C-alpha positions, -999 to +999 in steps of 0.1 A: -334+280+195-345+286+229-346+256+251-371+229+251-385+246+285-381+281+269-406+272+246-431+258+268-433+290+290-438+312+250-468+284+249-484+292+284-481+333+272-497+331+232-528+304+256-531+330+290-531+359+259-560+337+239-536+338+216-541+297+194-526+293+157-493+310+179-496+288+200-504+264+187-476+263+162-447+275+191-466+236+202-453+221+165-425+240+167-419+219+204-434+186+194-399+191+165-374+196+190-382+166+216-411+145+204-420+129+236-432+170+248-461+174+267-478+202+282-502+204+312-540+186+308-559+216+290-531+229+269-530+201+258-566+197+247-567+237+235-535+225+205-553+193+201-589+216+194-568+247+176-555+223+155-591+207+140-601+244+140-570+244+113-575+207+100-540+196+107-558+162+112-527+144+120-511+161+139-546+166+158-548+130+164-511+125+174-517+157+199-547+142+213-530+107+214-503+123+237-532+133+256-544+099+267-513+090+272-500+111+294-533+123+308-554+084+307-574+090+342-590+124+335-625+134+332-626+143+288-605+105+282-639+095+271-650+125+247-615+133+234-618+094+226-648+101+208-632+119+184 
């Protein structure tokens, strides 16, 4: 099993390649192992949005909530709260 740090790096690489579906799978692997893990602001939003696109609503809600807790003063907080 890869360490959380390695999985986070893999997620970053997949996001850079715009392979959001694969990055989302890696993210779910990460939070299964370490539920407290949070990605960068942009990656958290992209993962949450991808989960919504994939109709994985409970997982998307969890990712949005994690974003809101980690980045409460971010400019996009109000938009996320509407979701």
